[in-house]
C-alpha positions as CSV (number, residue, x, y, z in Angstrom):
1,M,-21.9,15.8,20.7
2,I,-22.0,12.2,19.5
3,S,-20.7,9.3,21.5
4,S,-18.5,6.4,20.3
5,R,-16.8,3.4,21.9
6,L,-13.6,1.6,21.0
7,I,-12.6,-1.7,22.6
8,V,-9.4,-3.6,22.1
9,D,-7.9,-6.6,23.9
10,R,-4.2,-7.6,24.1
11,D,-5.2,-11.2,23.1
12,F,-7.0,-10.2,19.9
13,V,-4.2,-9.3,17.5
14,I,-4.6,-8.7,13.7
15,S,-0.9,-9.0,13.1
16,E,2.5,-7.6,13.8
17,L,2.7,-4.3,11.8
18,D,5.1,-4.5,8.9
19,R,6.8,-1.1,8.9
20,R,7.2,-1.2,5.2
21,V,3.5,-0.1,5.0
22,F,4.8,3.4,5.5
23,G,6.5,3.7,2.2
24,T,6.6,6.5,-0.5
25,F,7.3,6.7,-4.2
26,V,9.8,8.6,-6.3
27,E,9.1,8.6,-10.1
28,H,10.9,10.4,-12.9
29,M,7.8,12.5,-13.5
30,G,7.4,16.2,-13.4
31,R,9.4,17.7,-10.6
32,C,9.6,14.8,-8.2
33,V,13.3,14.1,-9.0
34,Y,14.6,17.3,-10.7
35,T,14.0,20.3,-8.4
36,G,12.5,17.9,-6.0
37,I,15.0,15.6,-4.3
38,Y,17.8,16.6,-6.7
39,E,18.7,20.2,-7.6
40,P,22.4,21.0,-8.1
41,G,23.0,24.6,-7.4
42,H,20.2,24.9,-4.9
43,P,21.3,26.8,-1.7
44,T,20.8,23.7,0.4
45,A,22.2,21.2,-2.2
46,D,25.1,19.0,-1.0
47,E,28.0,18.0,-3.2
48,R,25.9,15.4,-5.0
49,G,23.1,17.8,-5.8
50,F,20.6,16.4,-3.2
51,R,18.5,19.1,-1.6
52,R,19.2,19.0,2.1
53,D,15.9,20.7,3.0
54,V,14.0,17.9,1.2
55,M,16.1,15.3,2.9
56,E,15.4,16.8,6.3
57,L,11.6,16.8,5.6
58,T,11.8,13.3,4.3
59,R,13.4,12.1,7.5
60,E,10.7,13.9,9.5
61,L,8.0,12.3,7.3
62,G,9.7,9.0,8.2
63,P,9.1,6.7,5.2
64,T,10.6,3.2,5.6
65,I,10.8,2.1,1.9
66,V,10.7,4.1,-1.3
67,R,9.6,2.8,-4.7
68,Y,11.7,3.8,-7.8
69,P,11.9,4.8,-10.7
70,G,8.2,4.5,-11.6
71,G,5.3,4.4,-12.3
72,N,4.3,4.8,-15.9
73,F,7.9,6.0,-16.6
74,L,9.2,2.5,-15.8
75,S,7.5,0.9,-18.8
76,G,9.8,2.9,-21.2
77,Y,12.9,3.2,-19.1
78,N,16.3,1.7,-19.9
79,W,18.1,1.4,-16.6
80,E,21.5,1.5,-18.4
81,D,20.8,5.1,-19.4
82,G,21.0,6.3,-15.7
83,V,24.4,4.8,-14.7
84,G,28.0,5.7,-15.5
85,P,29.6,9.1,-16.2
86,K,26.9,11.8,-16.3
87,D,28.4,13.6,-19.3
88,K,27.9,10.4,-21.3
89,R,24.3,9.6,-20.3
90,P,21.8,10.0,-23.1
91,R,18.9,12.4,-23.2
92,R,15.7,10.4,-24.0
93,L,12.1,11.2,-24.8
94,D,9.9,10.0,-22.0
95,L,6.8,8.7,-23.7
96,A,4.9,8.3,-20.4
97,W,4.9,12.0,-19.5
98,Y,5.9,13.6,-22.8
99,S,9.0,15.0,-21.2
100,T,12.8,15.0,-21.9
101,E,14.6,12.7,-19.5
102,T,18.2,13.9,-18.9
103,N,19.3,10.8,-16.9
104,Q,21.4,13.0,-14.6
105,F,19.8,11.1,-11.7
106,G,19.7,7.3,-11.9
107,T,20.1,4.1,-10.0
108,N,23.4,4.9,-8.1
109,E,22.3,8.4,-7.3
110,F,19.0,7.1,-5.9
111,M,20.8,4.5,-3.8
112,Q,23.1,7.2,-2.3
113,W,20.0,9.4,-1.6
114,A,18.2,6.4,0.0
115,Q,21.1,5.6,2.2
116,E,21.4,9.3,3.3
117,V,17.7,9.5,4.3
118,G,17.6,6.0,5.8
119,V,15.1,4.2,3.6
120,E,14.9,0.8,2.0
121,P,14.8,0.8,-1.8
122,M,12.0,-0.8,-3.8
123,F,12.9,-1.1,-7.4
124,G,10.9,-1.9,-10.5
125,V,11.9,-3.6,-13.8
126,N,10.5,-2.5,-17.2
127,L,8.1,-5.1,-18.5
128,G,6.6,-2.7,-21.1
129,T,9.3,-2.1,-23.8
130,R,11.7,-4.7,-22.3
131,G,11.6,-8.0,-20.5
132,P,13.3,-10.8,-18.6
133,D,16.8,-10.3,-20.1
134,E,17.1,-6.7,-19.1
135,A,15.5,-7.4,-15.7
136,R,18.0,-10.1,-14.7
137,H,20.9,-7.8,-15.9
138,F,19.5,-5.0,-13.7
139,V,19.5,-7.3,-10.7
140,E,23.0,-8.5,-11.5
141,Y,24.3,-4.9,-11.8
142,C,22.7,-4.0,-8.5
143,N,23.2,-7.1,-6.3
144,H,25.9,-9.4,-7.6
145,P,29.1,-9.0,-5.5
146,Y,31.8,-9.1,-8.1
147,G,33.4,-11.1,-10.9
148,T,31.0,-10.5,-13.8
149,A,30.9,-7.9,-16.4
150,L,27.9,-6.1,-14.9
151,S,29.1,-6.2,-11.3
152,E,32.4,-5.0,-12.3
153,L,30.8,-2.2,-14.4
154,R,29.1,-1.1,-11.2
155,G,32.5,-1.0,-9.6
156,E,33.8,1.1,-12.4
157,H,30.9,3.5,-11.7
158,G,32.2,3.9,-8.2
159,F,30.1,1.3,-6.3
160,A,32.2,-1.8,-5.6
161,K,29.9,-2.9,-2.9
162,P,26.6,-4.3,-4.1
163,H,23.4,-2.3,-3.5
164,D,21.7,-5.5,-2.3
165,I,18.2,-4.3,-3.3
166,K,15.7,-6.9,-1.9
167,F,12.2,-5.7,-3.1
168,W,11.5,-5.6,-6.8
169,C,8.3,-4.8,-8.7
170,L,7.6,-6.7,-11.9
171,G,6.5,-3.8,-14.1
172,N,3.8,-1.2,-13.5
173,E,0.1,-1.1,-14.1
174,M,0.3,-3.4,-17.1
175,D,-3.5,-3.6,-17.4
176,G,-3.8,0.1,-18.1
177,P,-4.6,1.4,-21.7
178,W,-2.4,4.3,-20.9
179,Q,0.6,2.1,-20.2
180,I,3.5,1.9,-22.7
181,C,3.2,-1.6,-24.2
182,R,0.1,-2.7,-22.2
183,K,-0.4,-6.4,-21.9
184,T,-3.4,-8.7,-21.4
185,A,-3.5,-10.7,-18.2
186,E,-2.3,-13.8,-20.0
187,E,0.6,-12.0,-21.6
188,Y,1.6,-10.3,-18.4
189,G,1.2,-13.4,-16.2
190,R,3.5,-15.4,-18.5
191,T,6.0,-12.5,-18.7
192,A,6.0,-12.0,-14.9
193,L,6.6,-15.7,-14.3
194,E,9.6,-16.0,-16.6
195,T,11.0,-12.6,-15.4
196,A,10.7,-13.7,-11.8
197,K,12.4,-17.0,-12.6
198,V,15.5,-15.4,-14.1
199,M,15.7,-12.6,-11.5
200,R,15.6,-15.2,-8.7
201,M,18.3,-17.2,-10.5
202,V,20.6,-14.2,-10.2
203,D,19.6,-13.5,-6.6
204,P,17.4,-16.0,-4.7
205,T,17.0,-13.7,-1.7
206,I,14.9,-11.0,-3.5
207,T,11.2,-10.3,-2.9
208,L,8.9,-9.9,-5.9
209,A,5.6,-8.2,-6.5
210,A,3.4,-8.8,-9.5
211,C,1.1,-6.1,-10.9
212,G,-2.5,-6.2,-9.8
213,S,-5.3,-4.0,-11.1
214,S,-4.5,-0.3,-11.6
215,T,-7.7,0.7,-9.9
216,H,-10.7,-0.8,-8.2
217,D,-13.0,0.0,-11.1
218,M,-10.9,-1.4,-14.0
219,P,-13.0,-3.5,-16.4
220,T,-10.8,-6.6,-15.8
221,Y,-10.7,-6.1,-12.0
222,G,-10.6,-9.4,-10.1
223,E,-10.2,-11.4,-13.3
224,W,-6.8,-9.8,-13.9
225,E,-5.5,-10.9,-10.5
226,D,-6.9,-14.4,-10.9
227,T,-5.3,-14.9,-14.3
228,V,-1.9,-13.3,-13.4
229,L,-1.6,-15.3,-10.2
230,E,-2.6,-18.5,-11.9
231,H,0.6,-18.1,-13.9
232,C,3.1,-16.6,-11.4
233,F,1.8,-17.7,-8.0
234,D,4.8,-19.8,-7.2
235,Q,7.4,-17.2,-8.1
236,V,6.0,-14.0,-6.5
237,D,5.4,-12.9,-2.9
238,F,3.1,-9.9,-3.4
239,I,0.3,-8.6,-5.7
240,S,0.1,-4.8,-6.0
241,L,-2.9,-2.6,-5.5
242,H,-3.2,1.1,-6.7
243,T,-5.9,3.6,-5.8
244,Y,-6.3,7.4,-6.0
245,F,-9.1,8.9,-3.9
246,E,-11.4,11.4,-5.6
247,N,-14.0,13.8,-4.3
248,K,-16.4,12.9,-7.1
249,H,-19.5,14.4,-5.5
250,D,-17.8,17.6,-4.1
251,S,-18.9,16.4,-0.7
252,T,-16.7,15.8,2.3
253,E,-19.1,13.2,3.7
254,E,-19.0,11.3,0.4
255,F,-15.2,11.8,0.1
256,F,-14.8,9.9,3.4
257,G,-16.4,6.9,1.9
258,N,-13.2,6.2,-0.1
259,I,-11.7,4.9,3.2
260,D,-14.3,2.2,3.4
261,V,-14.0,1.4,-0.3
262,M,-10.3,0.9,0.2
263,D,-11.0,-1.6,2.9
264,L,-13.3,-3.5,0.6
265,F,-10.7,-3.4,-2.2
266,I,-8.1,-5.0,0.1
267,K,-10.5,-7.8,1.3
268,E,-11.6,-8.6,-2.3
269,I,-8.0,-9.0,-3.6
270,V,-7.2,-11.2,-0.6
271,A,-10.2,-13.4,-1.5
272,V,-9.0,-13.6,-5.1
273,A,-5.4,-14.5,-4.1
274,D,-6.6,-17.1,-1.7
275,S,-8.9,-18.7,-4.3
276,V,-5.8,-19.2,-6.5
277,A,-4.0,-20.7,-3.5
278,A,-7.0,-23.1,-3.0
279,R,-7.0,-24.2,-6.6
280,K,-3.3,-24.9,-6.3
281,H,-3.8,-26.7,-3.0
282,S,-1.2,-24.4,-1.6
283,Q,-0.7,-23.1,1.9
284,K,1.3,-20.1,0.6
285,R,-0.4,-16.7,1.1
286,I,0.2,-13.9,-1.3
287,M,0.7,-10.6,0.5
288,L,-0.5,-7.2,-0.7
289,S,1.6,-4.2,-1.8
290,F,-0.4,-1.0,-1.9
291,D,2.4,0.6,-3.7
292,E,0.5,3.6,-5.1
293,W,-2.1,5.4,-3.1
294,N,-3.1,9.0,-2.4
295,V,-5.7,11.6,-2.9
296,W,-5.6,12.9,-6.5
297,Y,-8.5,14.6,-8.3
298,K,-7.9,18.4,-8.5
299,A,-4.8,18.4,-10.8
300,R,-6.2,16.0,-13.4
301,S,-6.6,18.1,-16.6
302,I,-4.6,17.4,-19.7
303,D,-2.5,20.4,-18.8
304,D,-1.7,18.8,-15.5
305,L,-0.6,15.6,-17.2
306,R,1.6,16.9,-20.1
307,K,3.2,20.1,-21.4
308,P,4.0,20.8,-25.1
309,G,7.5,20.6,-26.5
310,W,9.1,17.7,-24.5
311,P,10.2,20.0,-21.6
312,E,12.6,19.0,-18.8
313,A,11.0,18.5,-15.4
314,P,7.7,20.3,-16.1
315,R,5.1,21.0,-13.4
316,L,2.8,18.0,-13.6
317,I,0.0,17.0,-11.2
318,E,1.1,19.3,-8.4
319,E,-2.0,18.7,-6.3
320,V,-2.5,21.3,-3.6
321,Y,-3.8,19.4,-0.6
322,N,-6.4,20.7,1.9
323,H,-7.6,19.6,5.3
324,E,-10.2,17.1,4.1
325,D,-7.5,15.4,1.9
326,A,-5.4,14.9,5.1
327,L,-8.3,13.3,6.9
328,V,-8.9,10.9,4.0
329,N,-5.2,10.0,3.9
330,G,-5.3,9.4,7.7
331,G,-8.3,7.1,7.2
332,A,-6.3,5.2,4.5
333,L,-3.4,4.7,6.9
334,I,-5.9,3.4,9.6
335,T,-7.4,1.0,7.0
336,M,-4.0,-0.4,6.0
337,M,-3.0,-0.9,9.6
338,N,-6.3,-2.7,10.3
339,N,-5.4,-5.1,7.4
340,A,-1.8,-5.6,8.7
341,D,-2.2,-9.4,8.3
342,R,-2.1,-9.1,4.5
343,V,-1.0,-5.5,3.6
344,K,2.7,-5.7,4.2
345,T,4.0,-2.9,2.0
346,A,2.5,0.4,0.8
347,C,3.8,3.5,-0.9
348,L,2.2,7.0,-0.7
349,A,2.5,8.4,-4.2
350,Q,4.6,10.4,-4.6
351,L,7.1,12.0,-2.2
352,V,7.8,15.5,-3.6
353,N,5.8,18.0,-5.8
354,V,4.0,15.4,-7.8
355,I,1.0,14.6,-5.6
356,G,3.4,14.9,-2.8
357,P,3.4,15.6,1.0
358,I,6.4,17.8,0.4
359,M,6.4,20.8,-2.0
360,T,9.4,22.8,-3.3
361,E,10.2,25.8,-5.4
362,P,13.2,25.6,-7.7
363,G,15.9,27.6,-5.9
364,G,13.5,28.3,-3.1
365,P,11.9,26.8,0.0
366,A,10.4,23.4,0.8
367,W,7.3,23.0,2.9
368,R,4.8,20.4,4.3
369,Q,1.5,19.8,2.7
370,T,-1.5,18.9,4.9
371,I,-1.2,15.2,4.1
372,F,2.3,15.2,5.5
373,Y,1.1,15.1,9.1
374,P,-1.0,11.9,9.4
375,F,1.7,10.0,7.6
376,A,4.4,11.4,9.8
377,H,2.4,10.6,12.9
378,A,1.9,7.0,11.8
379,T,5.6,6.4,11.0
380,R,6.5,8.0,14.3
381,F,4.1,6.2,16.6
382,A,2.9,2.9,15.0
383,H,5.2,0.1,16.2
384,G,4.3,-3.3,17.3
385,K,1.1,-5.3,17.0
386,V,-2.2,-4.1,15.5
387,L,-5.1,-5.0,17.8
388,R,-8.5,-5.9,16.4
389,P,-10.7,-2.8,17.0
390,V,-14.3,-3.2,18.1
391,I,-16.1,0.0,17.2
392,D,-19.5,1.1,18.3
393,S,-20.3,4.4,16.6
394,P,-23.2,6.2,14.9
395,S,-23.0,6.2,11.2
396,Y,-24.4,7.8,8.1
397,E,-25.6,6.7,4.6
398,A,-23.7,7.7,1.4
399,K,-23.5,7.0,-2.3
400,T,-19.8,6.2,-2.1
401,F,-20.4,3.5,0.6
402,P,-23.7,2.3,2.1
403,E,-23.0,2.9,5.8
404,I,-20.1,5.0,7.1
405,P,-19.3,5.0,10.8
406,Y,-18.3,8.4,12.1
407,L,-15.4,6.8,14.0
408,C,-12.6,5.3,12.0
409,A,-9.8,4.0,14.3
410,S,-6.8,1.7,14.7
411,V,-4.8,0.7,17.8
412,V,-1.2,-0.4,17.7
413,D,0.5,-1.9,20.8
414,D,4.2,-2.0,21.3
415,E,5.0,-4.5,24.1
416,A,8.7,-3.6,24.2
417,S,8.0,0.1,25.1
418,G,4.7,-0.4,26.8
419,Q,3.1,2.1,24.6
420,T,-0.4,1.7,23.1
421,V,-1.3,4.2,20.4
422,I,-4.8,5.1,19.2
423,F,-5.3,6.6,15.7
424,A,-8.8,8.0,15.4
425,L,-10.7,10.0,12.8
426,N,-13.9,11.8,13.7
427,R,-15.8,11.9,10.4
428,H,-18.7,14.0,11.7
429,L,-18.3,17.5,10.3
430,S,-20.4,19.5,12.9
431,E,-20.3,17.5,16.2
432,D,-17.6,16.8,18.7
433,M,-17.2,13.1,19.5
434,E,-16.9,11.8,23.0
435,L,-14.8,8.7,22.5
436,K,-14.5,6.1,25.3
437,I,-11.7,3.6,24.8
438,E,-11.2,0.4,26.7
439,L,-7.6,-1.0,26.5
440,R,-8.2,-4.5,28.0
441,S,-5.4,-6.5,29.4
442,L,-2.9,-3.9,28.4
443,G,-1.9,-2.7,31.8
444,K,-4.0,-1.1,34.5
445,D,-1.6,1.6,35.5
446,R,-1.5,3.7,32.4
447,S,-0.5,7.3,31.7
448,L,-1.0,9.7,28.8
449,V,2.2,10.3,26.9
450,E,0.9,12.6,24.1
451,A,-2.4,13.6,22.5
452,I,-2.3,15.2,19.0
453,E,-5.1,16.5,16.8
454,L,-5.1,17.8,13.3
455,H,-8.1,20.1,12.9
456,H,-9.3,23.1,10.9
457,T,-12.7,24.7,10.7
458,N,-12.2,25.1,6.9
459,M,-12.1,21.7,5.1
460,K,-10.5,23.5,2.1
461,A,-7.7,25.1,4.1
462,T,-4.3,24.5,2.5
463,N,-0.6,25.0,3.3
464,T,1.3,27.2,0.8
465,K,4.8,28.6,0.3
466,D,3.7,31.9,1.9
467,A,1.5,30.3,4.6
468,P,3.1,26.8,5.2
469,N,1.5,26.3,8.7
470,T,-2.1,27.0,8.0
471,V,-3.0,23.4,8.8
472,A,-0.8,22.0,11.4
473,P,-1.1,19.6,14.4
474,A,-1.8,20.8,17.9
475,K,-2.1,19.3,21.4
476,N,-5.5,17.9,22.4
477,A,-6.1,18.8,26.0
478,N,-9.4,16.9,26.2
479,V,-7.9,13.4,26.8
480,K,-8.0,11.6,30.1
481,V,-6.5,8.2,31.1
482,E,-8.1,6.3,34.0
483,G,-6.7,2.8,34.5
484,E,-7.5,0.8,31.4
485,S,-9.8,3.4,30.0
486,V,-9.3,6.5,27.9
487,V,-11.9,9.3,27.4
488,A,-11.3,11.8,24.7
489,K,-13.2,14.6,23.0
490,L,-12.5,14.7,19.3
491,K,-13.3,17.8,17.3
492,P,-15.4,17.6,14.2
493,G,-13.5,16.6,11.1
494,S,-10.3,15.8,12.9
495,W,-7.4,13.3,12.8
496,N,-6.2,12.3,16.3
497,V,-3.3,10.4,17.8
498,I,-3.4,9.3,21.5
499,V,-0.3,7.8,23.0
500,T,-0.6,5.9,26.3
501,K,1.9,4.0,28.3
502,A,1.6,1.2,30.9
503,S,4.1,1.1,33.8
504,D,2.9,-2.3,35.0
505,R,3.7,-4.4,31.9
């Protein structure tokens, strides 16, 4: 058994946790929309074609905000195609994923679905094939109350009340060679500036995110953010980050290093953004939107990315997640919470079927993938202020990251409820961890509310249609609370949630 120590103090706060960090992503790609959240004729479908089984699992997963409609799809999308009578909507070739888009699901359907499951919408505007004019028209259609051609058109489509969408993304991954109408940093920075200006003229209350680097290892990484923000700093609120974790060395120990690389990624982008602020003598701080993140490396062949013949809703990048994937995602959630002062929004990509925590079969069942559980635990329990963790843990050396502590942890304290929640990952694969936690100044009379562990002896274990509960959370009976201290035994390769409550606060 290895021993680790975790100390937090009520007076040492990173930040209030912005609950929008628990977002997800719905893109018109593969089966995320069609036979994912939308499947008319499915046994569970409601009168609008929304799968009730997927809505139920989405509520259980608990996302707070959902990004839509893309993704790479966004850079070739005409928003006008997805509104109005369905029998008049055009069928289009989707150049991003080499599919046929039927446009039977669009802006208004998404807003109905979002309201039904209780999530905030995060919309994107096309800055690939289109630009500022279409973007401001899109905002007007969605948000303007009445009295203009576009707001009245929305009313004709059955939505007299404005959608009032507050969070907007200025394009998607515009630095990527794969992107439809890719731009240089200079081109995109200027476009983002002018687009932001006219969108804010239509609705001054919106929040805007500019595109950052598509990955941490892009050739223009760092330089891209610096140039883009030099142009649009005054008009945007966020810069985006995207990352997909890969097990490049076929080693769980190396795979875990992605968590630490993500932390470095965040801190580097903060440094670049703040350097722009310094040059501009500005006290404004650009926040970070990690609006695409997940594990994705198994379903990466050309057959996973495209199918011949421009099919409708083909099976694309339907990653089957295992136990180690769930642990890495749990570590990513911990990392974002521990950077709560700057990471204010994040989206697990995507929600259903396409690298999703939820899987479905057309006409059949829906089930939870392994990565479902850490996310659902975080959305359920993480409320309040993130406390600064002091960790004393043995570590190991790796190629992915020089030194990796076996303990990865975050602590969130909710003064209103008196609950203090510990999220902890034991990255040792063969040893139990004895974890001693000191919750200083958080109430001496504490009790254990709940202790959950996600553990499996096989790191490659998966949940499938026929065996949907192979990897599932269980109670951890090896947790004791004594005054301000918590002592827990964490199994090797496990994700853990410990919920305590103080009665004297």
